[in-house]
C-alpha positions, -999 to 999 in steps of 0.1 A, spaced: 0 0 0 11 36 -7 29 48 25 12 81 26 -23 65 23 -14 39 49 -3 65 74 -34 86 68 -58 57 71 -43 51 106 -53 87 113 -88 85 100 -104 87 135 -82 118 143 -93 134 110 -130 129 120 -123 143 155 -106 174 139 -135 179 116 -158 177 146 -138 204 164 -140 227 134 -177 221 127 -186 228 164 -167 261 161 -197 276 142 -185 304 119 -213 322 100 -198 347 76 -216 376 92 -205 369 128 -169 382 131 -162 369 167 -174 334 158 -153 333 126 -123 346 144 -126 319 170 -127 292 143 -97 308 127 -78 307 160 -84 270 162 -70 265 127 -41 288 134 -31 267 165 -33 235 145 -10 250 118 14 264 143 18 230 159 29 217 125 56 243 123 38 268 100 45 305 101 10 318 107 -3 353 102 -38 366 109 -48 390 81 -70 415 98 -104 425 84 -127 451 100 -160 441 85 -155 403 82 -136 377 101 -99 378 99 -82 357 72 -55 332 79 -22 326 61 -1 296 71 32 291 54 49 258 56 86 264 47 105 242 23 135 222 33 157 247 15 154 283 4 128 282 -24 139 294 -58 105 288 -74 70 303 -67 50 289 -38 23 263 -40 -10 278 -28 -37 258 -10 -69 278 -9 -101 275 12 -125 293 35 -136 288 71 -170 307 70 -203 290 65 -238 299 55 -251 285 89 -262 308 117 -251 304 153 -272 279 171 -277 256 140 -258 229 160 -288 226 183 -309 211 156 -282 198 133 -254 185 156 -222 170 144 -227 132 141 -209 103 125 -231 74 113 -231 48 86 -197 60 72 -207 96 70 -199 127 91 -228 152 92 -228 188 104 -232 224 93 -202 234 72 -187 199 72 -187 195 34 -185 232 26 -158 233 35 -143 225 69 -134 190 58 -113 206 31 -92 223 57 -88 190 75 -77 173 42 -51 201 37 -37 200 72 -34 162 73 -19 161 38 9 185 48 14 167 81 17 133 63 45 148 41 63 161 72 60 128 91 74 108 62 101 133 56 92 141 20 115 170 10 98 200 -5 117 226 -25 89 251 -25 70 268 3 34 256 7 10 283 17 -25 275 31 -48 306 28 -81 303 46 -104 332 42 -134 343 63 -159 357 37 -162 333 7 -199 327 13 -207 364 10 -186 370 -22 -151 374 -7 -153 412 -5 -124 415 20 -103 385 10 -103 389 -28 -73 412 -29 -54 389 -6 -62 358 -27 -52 376 -59 -19 387 -43 -11 352 -31 -21 338 -65 4 360 -83 31 346 -60 21 310 -68 31 285 -95 -3 269 -91 -34 270 -68 -50 239 -53 -85 246 -40 -97 224 -12 -134 230 -17 -154 197 -17 -152 173 -47 -182 170 -69 -207 141 -68 -204 106 -54 -173 98 -74 -156 130 -62 -149 147 -95 -124 176 -96 -135 209 -109 -117 223 -139 -143 250 -147 -167 271 -126 -192 298 -136 -187 335 -128 -212 351 -105 -230 384 -105 -257 400 -83 -280 427 -96 -308 447 -80 -336 461 -101 -354 489 -85 -386 503 -99 -401 536 -88 -438 539 -97 -466 562 -86 -490 555 -57 -528 559 -60 -560 546 -44 -567 513 -61 -604 518 -60 -611 555 -63 -585 566 -89 -563 537 -101 -557 556 -134 -536 581 -115 -512 554 -104 -483 536 -121 -477 502 -107 -441 494 -98 -450 457 -95 -465 455 -130 -434 472 -143 -410 450 -126 -429 419 -137 -425 430 -173 -388 437 -167 -382 402 -152 -399 385 -182 -375 404 -204 -345 395 -182 -354 359 -186 -352 363 -224 -315 374 -220 -305 341 -206 -287 316 -229 -285 282 -214 -264 268 -243 -237 295 -236 -239 289 -199 -256 322 -192 -283 320 -165 -303 347 -148 -324 338 -118 -347 362 -99 -344 350 -64 -361 378 -44 -390 401 -53 -404 427 -30 -430 455 -36 -461 473 -26 -474 485 7 -511 477 10 -536 457 -11 -557 488 -19 -527 510 -30 -512 510 -65 -476 501 -56 -451 529 -58 -420 507 -54 -407 473 -62 -373 456 -60 -360 424 -75 -327 407 -69 -312 387 -98 -284 361 -97 -264 360 -129 -240 332 -139 -217 331 -169 -193 304 -182 -171 327 -203 -155 359 -191 -163 378 -223 -201 374 -216 -198 396 -184 -197 429 -202 -225 420 -226 -249 408 -198 -240 438 -175 -246 462 -204 -281 448 -211 -291 447 -175 -279 483 -168 -296 494 -200 -331 484 -190 -358 510 -200 -393 512 -185 -422 498 -204 -445 523 -186 -428 557 -190 -444 569 -158 -420 546 -139 -383 548 -133 -360 518 -135 -326 517 -117 -301 488 -118 -272 484 -94 -247 456 -88 -225 436 -111 -203 406 -115 -182 399 -83 -166 367 -94 -151 360 -128 -156 325 -143 -129 298 -139 -125 287 -175 -111 254 -185 -76 260 -198 -47 238 -210 -28 246 -178 -57 235 -156 -62 203 -176 -25 195 -172 -29 199 -134 -59 176 -135 -41 150 -156 -13 150 -131 -38 145 -103 -55 117 -122 -22 98 -126 -14 102 -89 -49 91 -79 -48 57 -97 -24 39 -72 -46 52 -44 -77 34 -59 -93 67 -71 -106 70 -106 -107 107 -110 -130 126 -134 -133 163 -141 -164 185 -143 -177 220 -147 -201 234 -120 -223 265 -118 -211 277 -84 -181 299 -79 -152 297 -55 -121 317 -47 -103 297 -73 -122 318 -98 -101 348 -89 -67 330 -93 -78 313 -125 -88 346 -140 -52 358 -133 -39 330 -155 -26 310 -126 -32 272 -131 -60 264 -107 -75 230 -98 -106 229 -76 -125 202 -57 -95 187 -39 -113 186 -5 -137 160 8 -161 137 -10 -196 144 2 -229 161 -6 -255 186 7 -236 219 7 -259 245 24 -285 218 31 -296 200 62 -282 166 50 -247 181 45 -221 154 50 -187 139 40 -178 103 33 -155 93 62 -135 66 44 -126 90 16 -109 115 39 -76 97 41 -76 90 4 -83 126 -6 -56 138 19 -32 113 3 -40 125 -32 -34 161 -22 -2 152 -5 11 134 -36 1 163 -57 19 188 -35 50 166 -34 50 163 -72 47 200 -77 70 211 -49 99 186 -53 
């Protein structure tokens, strides 16, 4: 058996215990003290492994964490960047109704799959290389941010800076599907708010004097649907609509929030131009559009495919038959890929249920995925 895999399989129970510790350190994106507490736990783990740890302060979000594992000699090549996040979509107190639990080969808990298990995989992969004395000629940097689930407003400049210093980026977000496919492409993400100002009037006495903001926004949303192009990977979803004040009042105001996804970077300007160019159907109303694309797409490139093929070769002796996929969700790997840095995503845990009550990871896959990541790091940093 592969020595790295053998060593990690002996540590499977410890991996689950570490995952439990991180899951039970609830860390909703919008609660800075909670995220910082989770970050302190991760920092201590990294420090115990000999990492040079820095807390990257953020006023409006949790602090971000940079842990540098130095090479065996002064590196002459760019670093290897492992990328992940510690924040979750789950509010404080979720553990009361969804406690961490391990049953029938799965570990459940809020944030387990997305993506605290990925942090566990990264830490144990590095530790296994240390314990077996595998020499590395490059520094390995683990960057764990605190705001990925809210669009990475504070961490994006940090991620891009570290990406530019790196030869490649390995993202430890969860693998995709039951076979644990790696992600070689992700969609870019945008958020737009459509605001319609109409004219209020009494719905019974003088409706003709009103201009319905709700009627106007309904027409706008039907038009927005027509802009989507599924074949090109362009989707537009209206997730929130609000408007009106009372049933007997012609509504003077309405707001819609639209999620936009693109597969190709050059579609961003076109979609943004069309949304910002909306004109009212009823000229008595006023339409205002704010927002934009906050995450570029991660497009499948020859460099990313080369990284994937390397991972696939290394996975075979571990009993893993790797496949690749493209997904609609974004990650911080989108930022580094957009810079032209080879980026491979989905190197974290195998599981399912991100952002859902059945969120879980497959326990027996934790050592194998950590072994795969360890081999990939060793092959790139040796």
